[in-house]
N, CA, C and O atoms as a printed pandas DataFrame, in Angstrom:
     atom_number atom_name residue_name chain_id  residue_number  x_coord  y_coord  z_coord
0              1         N          MET        A               1  -17.337  127.976  -50.555
1              2        CA          MET        A               1  -17.687  126.560  -50.540
2              3         C          MET        A               1  -17.227  125.935  -49.226
3              4         O          MET        A               1  -16.081  126.124  -48.818
4              5         N          ALA        A               2  -18.103  125.201  -48.567
5              6        CA          ALA        A               2  -17.779  124.573  -47.289
6              7         C          ALA        A               2  -16.770  123.450  -47.498
7              8         O          ALA        A               2  -16.771  122.774  -48.526
8              9         N          GLN        A               3  -15.920  123.268  -46.508
9             10        CA          GLN        A               3  -14.928  122.208  -46.587
10            11         C          GLN        A               3  -15.618  120.855  -46.429
11            12         O          GLN        A               3  -16.513  120.688  -45.600
12            13         N          GLN        A               4  -15.188  119.909  -47.231
13            14        CA          GLN        A               4  -15.787  118.585  -47.181
14            15         C          GLN        A               4  -15.085  117.727  -46.143
15            16         O          GLN        A               4  -13.863  117.777  -45.999
16            17         N          ASP        A               5  -15.882  116.930  -45.414
17            18        CA          ASP        A               5  -15.279  115.987  -44.481
18            19         C          ASP        A               5  -15.112  114.638  -45.191
19            20         O          ASP        A               5  -15.362  114.522  -46.391
20            21         N          GLU        A               6  -14.689  113.631  -44.439
21            22        CA          GLU        A               6  -14.413  112.318  -45.037
22            23         C          GLU        A               6  -15.649  111.682  -45.661
23            24         O          GLU        A               6  -15.538  110.991  -46.674
24            25         N          PHE        A               7  -16.819  111.901  -45.078
25            26        CA          PHE        A               7  -18.043  111.318  -45.637
26            27         C          PHE        A               7  -18.385  111.969  -46.974
27            28         O          PHE        A               7  -18.736  111.286  -47.937
28            29         N          ASP        A               8  -18.280  113.301  -47.023
29            30        CA          ASP        A               8  -18.543  114.009  -48.279
30            31         C          ASP        A               8  -17.544  113.586  -49.353
31            32         O          ASP        A               8  -17.916  113.393  -50.511
32            33         N          GLN        A               9  -16.270  113.440  -48.967
33            34        CA          GLN        A               9  -15.237  113.034  -49.915
34            35         C          GLN        A               9  -15.492  111.619  -50.432
35            36         O          GLN        A               9  -15.326  111.345  -51.621
36            37         N          LEU        A              10  -15.894  110.731  -49.534
37            38        CA          LEU        A              10  -16.193  109.357  -49.939
38            39         C          LEU        A              10  -17.352  109.327  -50.930
39            40         O          LEU        A              10  -17.277  108.659  -51.962
40            41         N          ILE        A              11  -18.415  110.048  -50.617
41            42        CA          ILE        A              11  -19.588  110.089  -51.490
42            43         C          ILE        A              11  -19.203  110.648  -52.859
43            44         O          ILE        A              11  -19.586  110.100  -53.892
44            45         N          GLY        A              12  -18.445  111.740  -52.855
45            46        CA          GLY        A              12  -18.058  112.383  -54.112
46            47         C          GLY        A              12  -17.076  111.569  -54.925
47            48         O          GLY        A              12  -17.260  111.399  -56.130
48            49         N          SER        A              13  -16.032  111.062  -54.282
49            50        CA          SER        A              13  -14.993  110.347  -55.023
50            51         C          SER        A              13  -15.476  109.009  -55.561
51            52         O          SER        A              13  -15.025  108.568  -56.618
52            53         N          LYS        A              14  -16.374  108.369  -54.858
53            54        CA          LYS        A              14  -16.898  107.066  -55.290
54            55         C          LYS        A              14  -18.175  107.209  -56.112
55            56         O          LYS        A              14  -18.695  106.227  -56.641
56            57         N          GLY        A              15  -18.674  108.432  -56.214
57            58        CA          GLY        A              15  -19.920  108.641  -56.948
58            59         C          GLY        A              15  -21.085  107.907  -56.308
59            60         O          GLY        A              15  -22.000  107.451  -56.994
60            61         N          LEU        A              16  -21.041  107.797  -54.974
61            62        CA          LEU        A              16  -22.092  107.061  -54.269
62            63         C          LEU        A              16  -23.411  107.805  -54.318
63            64         O          LEU        A              16  -23.469  109.030  -54.211
64            65         N          ARG        A              17  -24.443  107.042  -54.481
65            66        CA          ARG        A              17  -25.792  107.588  -54.398
66            67         C          ARG        A              17  -26.755  106.449  -54.127
67            68         O          ARG        A              17  -26.432  105.280  -54.336
68            69         N          ILE        A              18  -27.918  106.797  -53.668
69            70        CA          ILE        A              18  -28.957  105.799  -53.459
70            71         C          ILE        A              18  -29.525  105.448  -54.826
71            72         O          ILE        A              18  -29.958  106.330  -55.568
72            73         N          ALA        A              19  -29.524  104.179  -55.154
73            74        CA          ALA        A              19  -30.038  103.746  -56.449
74            75         C          ALA        A              19  -31.492  103.289  -56.348
75            76         O          ALA        A              19  -32.276  103.448  -57.284
76            77         N          ARG        A              20  -31.834  102.716  -55.189
77            78        CA          ARG        A              20  -33.184  102.164  -55.060
78            79         C          ARG        A              20  -33.599  102.096  -53.598
79            80         O          ARG        A              20  -32.757  101.991  -52.706
80            81         N          PHE        A              21  -34.877  102.155  -53.367
81            82        CA          PHE        A              21  -35.469  102.050  -52.039
82            83         C          PHE        A              21  -36.514  100.943  -52.070
83            84         O          PHE        A              21  -37.283  100.837  -53.026
84            85         N          ALA        A              22  -36.544  100.123  -51.033
85            86        CA          ALA        A              22  -37.578   99.084  -50.903
86            87         C          ALA        A              22  -37.936   98.960  -49.431
87            88         O          ALA        A              22  -37.093   99.148  -48.554
88            89         N          PHE        A              23  -39.205   98.641  -49.173
89            90        CA          PHE        A              23  -39.617   98.468  -47.785
90            91         C          PHE        A              23  -40.434   97.191  -47.645
91            92         O          PHE        A              23  -41.094   96.745  -48.584
92            93         N          PHE        A              24  -40.372   96.615  -46.442
93            94        CA          PHE        A              24  -41.061   95.370  -46.126
94            95         C          PHE        A              24  -41.662   95.516  -44.735
95            96         O          PHE        A              24  -40.997   95.294  -43.724
96            97         N          ARG        A              25  -42.932   95.895  -44.708
97            98        CA          ARG        A              25  -43.600   96.144  -43.423
98            99         C          ARG        A              25  -43.642   94.889  -42.548
99           100         O          ARG        A              25  -43.497   94.975  -41.328
100          101         N          ASP        A              26  -43.838   93.730  -43.170
101          102        CA          ASP        A              26  -44.004   92.501  -42.396
102          103         C          ASP        A              26  -42.760   92.134  -41.581
103          104         O          ASP        A              26  -42.863   91.399  -40.599
104          105         N          VAL        A              27  -41.605   92.632  -41.973
105          106        CA          VAL        A              27  -40.387   92.376  -41.202
106          107         C          VAL        A              27  -39.749   93.674  -40.689
107          108         O          VAL        A              27  -38.597   93.684  -40.254
108          109         N          ASP        A              28  -40.529   94.779  -40.748
109          110        CA          ASP        A              28  -40.113   96.065  -40.204
110          111         C          ASP        A              28  -38.727   96.495  -40.692
111          112         O          ASP        A              28  -37.824   96.760  -39.897
112          113         N          VAL        A              29  -38.585   96.557  -42.000
113          114        CA          VAL        A              29  -37.283   96.957  -42.545
114          115         C          VAL        A              29  -37.469   97.730  -43.849
115          116         O          VAL        A              29  -38.402   97.498  -44.618
116          117         N          PHE        A              30  -36.535   98.662  -44.061
117          118        CA          PHE        A              30  -36.420   99.225  -45.402
118          119         C          PHE        A              30  -34.968   99.110  -45.834
119          120         O          PHE        A              30  -34.049   99.102  -45.015
120          121         N          LEU        A              31  -34.793   99.022  -47.133
121          122        CA          LEU        A              31  -33.473   98.852  -47.715
122          123         C          LEU        A              31  -33.173  100.001  -48.652
123          124         O          LEU        A              31  -34.033  100.453  -49.407
124          125         N          LEU        A              32  -31.950  100.459  -48.589
125          126        CA          LEU        A              32  -31.431  101.400  -49.570
126          127         C          LEU        A              32  -30.334  100.670  -50.319
127          128         O          LEU        A              32  -29.372  100.193  -49.717
128          129         N          ILE        A              33  -30.475  100.585  -51.609
129          130        CA          ILE        A              33  -29.450   99.951  -52.437
130          131         C          ILE        A              33  -28.644  101.082  -53.055
131          132         O          ILE        A              33  -29.184  101.943  -53.749
132          133         N          LEU        A              34  -27.345  101.065  -52.792
133          134        CA          LEU        A              34  -26.472  102.128  -53.267
134          135         C          LEU        A              34  -25.927  101.815  -54.656
135          136         O          LEU        A              34  -26.008  100.683  -55.133
136          137         N          SER        A              35  -25.381  102.824  -55.282
137          138        CA          SER        A              35  -24.850  102.684  -56.632
138          139         C          SER        A              35  -23.675  101.701  -56.706
139          140         O          SER        A              35  -23.375  101.186  -57.783
140          141         N          ASN        A              36  -23.013  101.437  -55.587
141          142        CA          ASN        A              36  -21.911  100.470  -55.565
142          143         C          ASN        A              36  -22.379   99.074  -55.128
143          144         O          ASN        A              36  -21.563   98.216  -54.792
144          145         N          ARG        A              37  -23.696   98.859  -55.137
145          146        CA          ARG        A              37  -24.359   97.596  -54.794
146          147         C          ARG        A              37  -24.412   97.314  -53.293
147          148         O          ARG        A              37  -24.909   96.264  -52.884
148          149         N          ARG        A              38  -23.924   98.205  -52.494
149          150        CA          ARG        A              38  -24.017   98.044  -51.039
150          151         C          ARG        A              38  -25.468   98.241  -50.620
151          152         O          ARG        A              38  -26.192   99.046  -51.206
152          153         N          ILE        A              39  -25.878   97.502  -49.611
153          154        CA          ILE        A              39  -27.243   97.603  -49.109
154          155         C          ILE        A              39  -27.207   98.126  -47.677
155          156         O          ILE        A              39  -26.488   97.601  -46.827
156          157         N          ILE        A              40  -27.977   99.148  -47.431
157          158        CA          ILE        A              40  -28.137   99.699  -46.084
158          159         C          ILE        A              40  -29.547   99.356  -45.643
159          160         O          ILE        A              40  -30.511   99.630  -46.357
160          161         N          SER        A              41  -29.667   98.760  -44.476
161          162        CA          SER        A              41  -30.995   98.416  -43.947
162          163         C          SER        A              41  -31.226   99.143  -42.637
163          164         O          SER        A              41  -30.305   99.378  -41.856
164          165         N          ARG        A              42  -32.482   99.490  -42.423
165          166        CA          ARG        A              42  -32.893  100.148  -41.195
166          167         C          ARG        A              42  -34.289   99.663  -40.833
167          168         O          ARG        A              42  -35.069   99.306  -41.715
168          169         N          PRO        A              43  -34.610   99.646  -39.541
169          170        CA          PRO        A              43  -35.989   99.331  -39.152
170          171         C          PRO        A              43  -36.918  100.457  -39.608
171          172         O          PRO        A              43  -36.651  101.631  -39.354
172          173         N          LEU        A              44  -37.970  100.102  -40.258
173          174        CA          LEU        A              44  -38.967  101.091  -40.673
174          175         C          LEU        A              44  -39.516  101.816  -39.445
175          176         O          LEU        A              44  -39.793  103.014  -39.494
176          177         N          SER        A              45  -39.668  101.082  -38.351
177          178        CA          SER        A              45  -40.234  101.652  -37.121
178          179         C          SER        A              45  -39.336  102.715  -36.483
179          180         O          SER        A              45  -39.784  103.447  -35.600
180          181         N          ALA        A              46  -38.085  102.806  -36.915
181          182        CA          ALA        A              46  -37.184  103.827  -36.374
182          183         C          ALA        A              46  -37.468  105.215  -36.960
183          184         O          ALA        A              46  -36.916  106.218  -36.508
184          185         N          TYR        A              47  -38.329  105.251  -37.962
185          186        CA          TYR        A              47  -38.662  106.507  -38.632
186          187         C          TYR        A              47  -40.174  106.696  -38.577
187          188         O          TYR        A              47  -40.885  106.223  -39.464
188          189         N          PRO        A              48  -40.676  107.379  -37.548
189          190        CA          PRO        A              48  -42.118  107.523  -37.348
190          191         C          PRO        A              48  -42.873  108.014  -38.585
191          192         O          PRO        A              48  -43.973  107.539  -38.865
192          193         N          SER        A              49  -42.295  108.955  -39.323
193          194        CA          SER        A              49  -42.991  109.471  -40.519
194          195         C          SER        A              49  -43.142  108.408  -41.586
195          196         O          SER        A              49  -44.113  108.414  -42.342
196          197         N          LEU        A              50  -42.182  107.491  -41.651
197          198        CA          LEU        A              50  -42.253  106.445  -42.668
198          199         C          LEU        A              50  -43.153  105.292  -42.229
199          200         O          LEU        A              50  -43.928  104.770  -43.031
200          201         N          VAL        A              51  -43.054  104.895  -40.971
201          202        CA          VAL        A              51  -43.851  103.760  -40.507
202          203         C          VAL        A              51  -45.343  104.074  -40.524
203          204         O          VAL        A              51  -46.166  103.177  -40.709
204          205         N          SER        A              52  -45.691  105.336  -40.331
205          206        CA          SER        A              52  -47.113  105.697  -40.333
206          207         C          SER        A              52  -47.634  106.043  -41.733
207          208         O          SER        A              52  -48.827  106.290  -41.910
208          209         N          ALA        A              53  -46.749  106.058  -42.711
209          210        CA          ALA        A              53  -47.144  106.399  -44.080
210          211         C          ALA        A              53  -47.850  105.222  -44.753
211          212         O          ALA        A              53  -47.670  104.067  -44.369
212          213         N          THR        A              54  -48.646  105.538  -45.752
213          214        CA          THR        A              54  -49.282  104.490  -46.556
214          215         C          THR        A              54  -48.258  103.942  -47.547
215          216         O          THR        A              54  -47.219  104.556  -47.787
216          217         N          ASP        A              55  -48.561  102.798  -48.110
217          218        CA          ASP        A              55  -47.670  102.217  -49.119
218          219         C          ASP        A              55  -47.527  103.157  -50.318
219          220         O          ASP        A              55  -46.443  103.282  -50.887
220          221         N          ILE        A              56  -48.604  103.804  -50.691
221          222        CA          ILE        A              56  -48.548  104.753  -51.819
222          223         C          ILE        A              56  -47.601  105.905  -51.498
223          224         O          ILE        A              56  -46.811  106.315  -52.347
224          225         N          GLN        A              57  -47.679  106.423  -50.281
225          226        CA          GLN        A              57  -46.775  107.509  -49.887
226          227         C          GLN        A              57  -45.323  107.053  -49.886
227          228         O          GLN        A              57  -44.433  107.793  -50.303
228          229         N          LEU        A              58  -45.088  105.833  -49.417
229          230        CA          LEU        A              58  -43.717  105.323  -49.360
230          231         C          LEU        A              58  -43.130  105.046  -50.736
231          232         O          LEU        A              58  -41.930  105.223  -50.945
232          233         N          THR        A              59  -43.956  104.617  -51.665
233          234        CA          THR        A              59  -43.439  104.298  -52.998
234          235         C          THR        A              59  -43.305  105.535  -53.878
235          236         O          THR        A              59  -42.764  105.460  -54.981
236          237         N          ASN        A              60  -43.792  106.664  -53.396
237          238        CA          ASN        A              60  -43.660  107.922  -54.127
238          239         C          ASN        A              60  -42.462  108.671  -53.532
239          240         O          ASN        A              60  -42.618  109.456  -52.596
240          241         N          TYR        A              61  -41.285  108.427  -54.073
241          242        CA          TYR        A              61  -40.062  109.060  -53.585
242          243         C          TYR        A              61  -39.215  109.519  -54.759
243          244         O          TYR        A              61  -39.387  109.053  -55.885
244          245         N          THR        A              62  -38.307  110.429  -54.484
245          246        CA          THR        A              62  -37.319  110.854  -55.469
246          247         C          THR        A              62  -35.938  110.710  -54.842
247          248         O          THR        A              62  -35.754  110.877  -53.637
248          249         N          ILE        A              63  -34.991  110.401  -55.691
249          250        CA          ILE        A              63  -33.609  110.242  -55.251
250          251         C          ILE        A              63  -32.785  111.366  -55.857
251          252         O          ILE        A              63  -32.887  111.664  -57.047
252          253         N          SER        A              64  -31.971  111.982  -55.016
253          254        CA          SER        A              64  -31.049  113.021  -55.487
254          255         C          SER        A              64  -29.630  112.592  -55.120
255          256         O          SER        A              64  -29.425  111.540  -54.516
256          257         N          ASP        A              65  -28.671  113.409  -55.488
257          258        CA          ASP        A              65  -27.287  113.098  -55.121
258          259         C          ASP        A              65  -27.083  113.061  -53.615
259          260         O          ASP        A              65  -26.189  112.371  -53.125
260          261         N          SER        A              66  -27.905  113.797  -52.879
261          262        CA          SER        A              66  -27.702  113.877  -51.432
262          263         C          SER        A              66  -28.529  112.875  -50.629
263          264         O          SER        A              66  -28.209  112.617  -49.468
264          265         N          GLY        A              67  -29.580  112.304  -51.212
265          266        CA          GLY        A              67  -30.388  111.366  -50.440
266          267         C          GLY        A              67  -31.695  111.021  -51.107
267          268         O          GLY        A              67  -31.789  110.942  -52.332
268          269         N          ILE        A              68  -32.699  110.818  -50.284
269          270        CA          ILE        A              68  -34.008  110.385  -50.759
270          271         C          ILE        A              68  -35.079  111.288  -50.143
271          272         O          ILE        A              68  -34.986  111.685  -48.981
272          273         N          HIS        A              69  -36.097  111.602  -50.949
273          274        CA          HIS        A              69  -37.147  112.532  -50.530
274          275         C          HIS        A              69  -38.511  111.934  -50.836
275          276         O          HIS        A              69  -38.746  111.404  -51.922
276          277         N          TRP        A              70  -39.409  112.028  -49.854
277          278        CA          TRP        A              70  -40.800  111.605  -50.023
278          279         C          TRP        A              70  -41.650  112.868  -50.072
279          280         O          TRP        A              70  -41.961  113.432  -49.023
280          281         N          PRO        A              71  -42.038  113.330  -51.266
281          282        CA          PRO        A              71  -42.774  114.594  -51.367
282          283         C          PRO        A              71  -44.138  114.572  -50.690
283          284         O          PRO        A              71  -44.568  115.592  -50.151
284          285         N          LEU        A              72  -44.819  113.451  -50.705
285          286        CA          LEU        A              72  -46.134  113.395  -50.066
286          287         C          LEU        A              72  -46.034  113.437  -48.545
287          288         O          LEU        A              72  -47.008  113.756  -47.863
288          289         N          LEU        A              73  -44.870  113.119  -48.022
289          290        CA          LEU        A              73  -44.651  113.114  -46.572
290          291         C          LEU        A              73  -43.823  114.314  -46.111
291          292         O          LEU        A              73  -43.758  114.606  -44.917
292          293         N          ASP        A              74  -43.195  115.001  -47.053
293          294        CA          ASP        A              74  -42.256  116.073  -46.759
294          295         C          ASP        A              74  -41.152  115.575  -45.830
295          296         O          ASP        A              74  -40.841  116.197  -44.814
296          297         N          VAL        A              75  -40.568  114.433  -46.207
297          298        CA          VAL        A              75  -39.497  113.800  -45.433
298          299         C          VAL        A              75  -38.279  113.641  -46.338
299          300         O          VAL        A              75  -38.394  113.231  -47.493
300          301         N          ASP        A              76  -37.115  113.973  -45.795
301          302        CA          ASP        A              76  -35.845  113.815  -46.486
302          303         C          ASP        A              76  -34.887  113.046  -45.582
303          304         O          ASP        A              76  -34.793  113.324  -44.387
304          305         N          LEU        A              77  -34.187  112.089  -46.152
305          306        CA          LEU        A              77  -33.134  111.374  -45.438
306          307         C          LEU        A              77  -31.885  111.423  -46.307
307          308         O          LEU        A              77  -31.951  111.214  -47.519
308          309         N          SER        A              78  -30.749  111.700  -45.682
309          310        CA          SER        A              78  -29.525  111.889  -46.462
310          311         C          SER        A              78  -28.663  110.634  -46.478
311          312         O          SER        A              78  -28.600  109.882  -45.505
312          313         N          LEU        A              79  -28.007  110.433  -47.601
313          314        CA          LEU        A              79  -27.045  109.343  -47.729
314          315         C          LEU        A              79  -25.918  109.544  -46.727
315          316         O          LEU        A              79  -25.455  108.586  -46.109
316          317         N          ARG        A              80  -25.484  110.765  -46.569
317          318        CA          ARG        A              80  -24.422  111.096  -45.610
318          319         C          ARG        A              80  -24.810  110.638  -44.204
319          320         O          ARG        A              80  -23.992  110.062  -43.486
320          321         N          GLY        A              81  -26.048  110.893  -43.819
321          322        CA          GLY        A              81  -26.520  110.476  -42.504
322          323         C          GLY        A              81  -26.499  108.962  -42.332
323          324         O          GLY        A              81  -26.109  108.463  -41.276
324          325         N          PHE        A              82  -26.914  108.232  -43.361
325          326        CA          PHE        A              82  -26.887  106.771  -43.283
326          327         C          PHE        A              82  -25.456  106.256  -43.168
327          328         O          PHE        A              82  -25.194  105.336  -42.393
328          329         N          LEU        A              83  -24.531  106.832  -43.922
329          330        CA          LEU        A              83  -23.136  106.399  -43.853
330          331         C          LEU        A              83  -22.525  106.721  -42.495
331          332         O          LEU        A              83  -21.734  105.941  -41.964
332          333         N          MET        A              84  -22.890  107.865  -41.935
333          334        CA          MET        A              84  -22.395  108.221  -40.600
334          335         C          MET        A              84  -22.935  107.255  -39.549
335          336         O          MET        A              84  -22.197  106.825  -38.663
336          337         N          GLU        A              85  -24.220  106.914  -39.642
337          338        CA          GLU        A              85  -24.809  105.945  -38.706
338          339         C          GLU        A              85  -24.096  104.604  -38.798
339          340         O          GLU        A              85  -23.803  103.983  -37.777
340          341         N          ASP        A              86  -23.816  104.152  -40.026
341          342        CA          ASP        A              86  -23.111  102.883  -40.205
342          343         C          ASP        A              86  -21.725  102.920  -39.577
343          344         O          ASP        A              86  -21.290  101.943  -38.968
344          345         N          ALA        A              87  -21.034  104.041  -39.721
345          346        CA          ALA        A              87  -19.698  104.174  -39.133
346          347         C          ALA        A              87  -19.768  104.105  -37.611
347          348         O          ALA        A              87  -18.953  103.432  -36.979
348          349         N          VAL        A              88  -20.730  104.791  -37.028
349          350        CA          VAL        A              88  -20.890  104.773  -35.563
350          351         C          VAL        A              88  -21.250  103.361  -35.092
351          352         O          VAL        A              88  -20.695  102.878  -34.105
352          353         N          MET        A              89  -22.177  102.698  -35.795
353          354        CA          MET        A              89  -22.553  101.336  -35.405
354          355         C          MET        A              89  -21.358  100.394  -35.518
355          356         O          MET        A              89  -21.192   99.503  -34.684
356          357         N          GLY        A              90  -20.529  100.581  -36.537
357          358        CA          GLY        A              90  -19.336   99.753  -36.699
358          359         C          GLY        A              90  -18.343   99.963  -35.572
359          360         O          GLY        A              90  -17.750   99.003  -35.080
360          361         N          LEU        A              91  -18.158  101.211  -35.159
361          362        CA          LEU        A              91  -17.254  101.508  -34.045
362          363         C          LEU        A              91  -17.770  100.911  -32.741
363          364         O          LEU        A              91  -16.997  100.367  -31.952
364          365         N          ARG        A              92  -19.081  101.014  -32.516
365          366        CA          ARG        A              92  -19.654  100.433  -31.300
366          367         C          ARG        A              92  -19.484   98.914  -31.284
367          368         O          ARG        A              92  -19.153   98.334  -30.250
368          369         N          ALA        A              93  -19.708   98.283  -32.414
369          370        CA          ALA        A              93  -19.553   96.822  -32.497
370          371         C          ALA        A              93  -18.107   96.428  -32.252
371          372         O          ALA        A              93  -17.840   95.446  -31.559
372          373         N          GLU        A              94  -17.171   97.186  -32.816
373          374        CA          GLU        A              94  -15.752   96.902  -32.626
374          375         C          GLU        A              94  -15.356   97.092  -31.168
375          376         O          GLU        A              94  -14.615   96.273  -30.624
376          377         N          ASN        A              95  -15.829   98.146  -30.528
377          378        CA          ASN        A              95  -15.534   98.383  -29.118
378          379         C          ASN        A              95  -16.100   97.269  -28.246
379          380         O          ASN        A              95  -15.446   96.831  -27.299
380          381         N          SER        A              96  -17.308   96.808  -28.557
381          382        CA          SER        A              96  -17.914   95.712  -27.792
382          383         C          SER        A              96  -17.109   94.431  -27.964
383          384         O          SER        A              96  -16.903   93.682  -27.010
384          385         N          ARG        A              97  -16.663   94.193  -29.175
385          386        CA          ARG        A              97  -15.859   92.992  -29.448
386          387         C          ARG        A              97  -14.534   93.053  -28.694
387          388         O          ARG        A              97  -14.102   92.051  -28.125
388          389         N          LEU        A              98  -13.894   94.199  -28.684
389          390        CA          LEU        A              98  -12.629   94.342  -27.982
390          391         C          LEU        A              98  -12.775   94.261  -26.481
391          392         O          LEU        A              98  -11.867   93.794  -25.793
392          393         N          ALA        A              99  -13.918   94.714  -25.955
393          394        CA          ALA        A              99  -14.155   94.698  -24.512
394          395         C          ALA        A              99  -14.495   93.299  -23.995
395          396         O          ALA        A              99  -14.380   93.031  -22.799
396          397         N          ALA        A             100  -14.906   92.422  -24.884
397          398        CA          ALA        A             100  -15.323   91.067  -24.464
398          399         C          ALA        A             100  -14.151   90.169  -24.185
399          400         O          ALA        A             100  -14.335   89.007  -23.825
């Protein structure tokens, strides 16, 4: 069994998972609502496979413990990846604030 890092431990210990997915083309955003009520947002345009998909393709998804899968698009995005991105964005924002 591979050793878990802090992100894996956080996901496991808190029982985090994606509870729901929603997208809004008119404002170029999609939302992931987590089991702890936290909301993660990303620009839809940052994911070429998703932005070019039809609404039917986007609404046809499955959620697993590790992330979200669009079978009609053969696209998978992981919860771990979203949490890592948030951590990096938070560090960059903090560094910018400290440098100002």
